[in-house]
N, C-alpha and C positions, 0 to 999 in steps of 0.2 A: 926158553921161549920168550920172544920179545913181547912187550905189552901191546895191547890192542889200541892202535892210534885212532880208530873210529870212535871208540868210547871216549877217549880224551877229547876229540873234537866235539862230541856231543856235550861234554862238560863245559868246554870253552864257550860253546854257543849259549849255554844257560848263564854262565857267570861273567859274561863279557863286561858288564857294568859294575862288577863287585869290587873293583880295585884289588885284585889278587895278583900274586906272583906265582910263577910256575918253575918247579925244579925237578931235575931227574933224581929219583929216589926209588929204593926197593926194586931196582931193575925195571922200573917203569917211570911214572911221572906223578908229581904231587902238586897240589895247589894250596897256597897259603894266603891267609888274610891277617894283616897286622903281625906278620912273622909267625903265625900259628898255623899248623897244617889243618886243613879241613877235609880234603878229599884227594883222590888220585885214582890211578889205574895200575893194577898189578896183573899181568898176563891178560886174562879175559874177565877180570873182576873189577867192579867199582869198589874202591876202599873208602870208608867214611870214618871220620873221627866224630863220635857222638857223645862222648862222656860215658862213664861207667853205667849209670842208671839207664840212660836211653839205649846204650848198646845192648844191655841185658834184655830190655824190652824188645829190641829189634831182632834178637836171636830167636824169638818165638815165631817169627814170620818165615814163611816159605822162601827159599832161595837165599837166605842170609846165614853166614857162618862166621866163626871167630876169625879175626885177622891173625893168622899164625903162619909165617913163612920160614921161621927159624927153629921151631920147636918150643918157642917161648911166646905165648899169645900176647899181643899188644892190648893192654887194658884200655877199654873205652873205644876200641876200634872194631869195625865189622867189615866183612867182604860180602858183596852182593853179586850173584851171577846175573847175566843179561836178562834172564826171564823176570828178575825182580825189579828191574828199572826200565821197563818198556814205557813208551809214551810219556805222560805227565808224571809218572812215578819218579823219574830221574830228578826233576825239579824239586819235588817234595823232599826227597832224600837230601839233595844239596842244600836246601833251605834249612833243614834240621841240622846239618853239619855246620853250616855258616853260623847259625844261632849259637851253637856251642863254642865254636872258635872265637867268635866275637865276645863271648863272655869271659874269655881269658885275658890276662894283662898282655899288652903288646910286647913284642920282643924287639 
């Protein structure tokens, strides 16, 4: 199944001024800041790199699951289905992912 390009466009609309780069990854797309991945799209899911602590907190929310597409979960990452990022919720998730990615050393 290809990734949902509408979700990716919504991400692009939010992060347009964030000086990010976009790459094809995970059979979908991923956005990076300072060379560090912050978010992307896998099938119909928003994927977010939040760091281990924030990802663990996020897993308690409805519509959020572990990012596991290979049988080995990616630590610090979550997947959010479309119900979980309607309206302004998308921007809030992306800001949280950006804050984590920007806390990492540039690559």
